[in-house]
N, C-alpha and C positions, 0 to 999 in steps of 0.2 A: 230430450234437449230441445227438439222443434217447439216446444211450448214456449221457450224463452229466447230462442233465436230465429232471426228470418233474414233472407237474402234480398238487401234492398236494389232498386235501380237507381243508376247513375251515382254509386258509391265511390270509392277511391280506386276500385280494381278489382280484378277478378278474385273469387274466395273471400271476398270482405262480407261481414254480417252485420246485423245491428239488432239491438235487444228489442223485444216484444214488450208489450205493456205488462206481462207478467214478470219478465226479465229486470225493468224498469222498477217494479215493486219490490223485487228481491233486494236491488242495489239500496234503494231506500229503507228497507228493513235493516241492511246492513249498517247502514249511517245510523238509524236508530239506535241499534244494539250497541256502537262504538260509544254514543251520547249515556246510554246506560249503564254500560260498564264502568264509564269515568265517572258518572254519578256514583254508583257503588264503591268504586275506590275512594272516591271522596270520603265517604263515610267511614270506610274499614280503614283507612291509611292513616297512621298515628301522627305522622309528619304534615304539619298544616302546609309547609313550604312544598310539599310532592302531590298535594291534594288539588284537586279541581274545584274550585270555589264557585258560588253562583254567579260572582261577578265575572269571572274569567270566562264561564259559559257564555253568560249573554255577550260581552266583546267579542267572543270568537265566532259566534253564531252571526253577530252584525258583521265582523269583517268578511265572512265566507259570502255573506249576502252584497256586500259592496264590492268584492273581489270579483263574484258572478257578472254583477253588472257591467264592471269595468272590462271584464274579459270580451264582453259581447261588441264593445267599442274596440274595433279593430283597426289599426292604422294601416296595416298590410298582413295579408294571408297566404300562407303557403299552401300549393295544391294538395299536399297530402297531409294536413293537418299543421297545427304551429302557427302563430300570429304574433304582430307585435301588437301590443293590445295598451290600454290607458292605464299604466301602472298596476295591472291587477295583481301581480306578485307581491307588490310593497305589502299589501293589507294583511295578507298570510304572514309574512315576514315580522311585521309589527307584533303580531299576537306572541311571535315565538321571542322577540326582543324584549316584549314586557314581562312575560311569563315564564320564559325559559323552555327548555327543550321537550320536557314531558308534555305540556300544554301546547307548544307550537308544532310537534310532529303530531298529535292528535288532530289539531285542527286543519293541517296542512293534508293529512291523508283525507279525512273528511271533505276537504275541498275537492282533493283530485276525484273522489266518488261524485260528488255534485257535478263536476266539470263533465265525467263520464256519462251521466245521466241528460245532460243538457244535449249532447251529441253522442249517442250510443252506437257508433260504428266502429267496428274491430277487427282483427282478423282471426287470432287465439286468444285463448285466455291468459296464457303466460304473458303475451305482447300488451293486452289490456292492463294487466298488473303492473308492468313496466313503465307504460306511458301514462299511467293515472295514479293509482295510490302511492308508488314508488317515486316516480318523477316528480310529482307534486309534494308529496311527502318530505321529499329533500329539501323543500324551503324550510320546514321546521328545524333542521341543523342551524340555522341562524340563532336559535336559543341558547346555544351553546358559549355565545359570544355577547350575552345580555349584560355582561357586568366588565367588558371590556371598554376601554376607550376608544372612540370611533366602533363601537359594536355594532351600530345599526348598519353601517355600511360595510364592515366587514362580514357581518351575518347575512346581510342581504347577497354580497358577492358569493360566500360559500353555498347559501342556498340555492344559488342559480346554477354554480358550477356542478352542484349535488344533481338537480334537476338536469342539466346537459348530459351528465355521465349516463344517467338512466336511460333518457331518451336515445344518447348515441348507442348504447348497448342495443336496444330495441331496433333502431335502423339497421345495425349490423346483422344481427339474426334473423329478422324477419322482413326486410326490406332491402334485403343486398342486393336483388334481382333488378332493382331500379337504378343502381349505380350506371353511370354512362359506361361504356365498353371501354377497356383498358384502366379506368380507374376502381382504386381499391373500395370496397364497401365502407371500411373504416373512416378514410378520407370523405368518401361521399356523405356518410352519416354525420361526421363532425362539421363539414361545412354547412349540411342541411340546418342542423341544430342552431348552429350558431348565427345563422342569416337572420334568424327571428328574435333569438334568446339576447344576444350581443346589443343589437342596439336598444332593446327595451331597459337593458340591465345598465346601459350607459346614460341614458337618459333619466332613468330613476335615480342613479347615483348623482348624478349632476344636480338634480331638483333637491333630493333630502339634504345635500349638503350647503344649499344656499341659506344663509343665516336666519332670515326670517321664518323660512320653512322648518329649519332646524329647531329654533325656538319654539314654533308651533306645535311640533310632534313632541317637544319635550314637555310641553303644558299639557297635551292629552296622556302622556304615559304617567304622568303624575296623578291624574283624575283615574286613568285606570288601574294602577298599581295600590293606591291608597284607601284606607278604609275597609 
């Protein structure tokens, strides 16, 4: 295991580790495997609606790239991970809203793994799974509302709540010792996650509800789903 993990200096706290180059390579390989599996399922699945098309794959990859760039533009950053970013979660939610939960969750999980590779510091494997593929993967839940009125807004809110739940569980299980004396780990974790997820969610929901923005997003959606 030492070939994949190393103890960094100046990390979040005692006991934290980060991936070595070999470990990062494995994560990248997992992302590639996800894409290969999706491609195989595309050819084997008889239902076109459930299959991942080339167009969907291209749009999903573009959304991940844009989301990563926007996630690096941090308006506010928490000391132990988490930040208010430039609408980064929106681009992953858009894929789910356009193409449904199958493509949305796959894209969101891949995005979570990419986020992990960009800053591969963690404490344990279960904590890493909760904070990255599961927490970010929850953004794909927005796909279940892609046919609903106000589906983008509802789906975005549900996706953020899903990420909040997984991140809160991680905080309670793995970071309880950081809770101030006399404060329950659950309350601490909920407050910590809400302090960066809620502001970004509110700002994003306001922006995508502005009529010109909503009209522009509807136009992009037509280009993404037609043909």
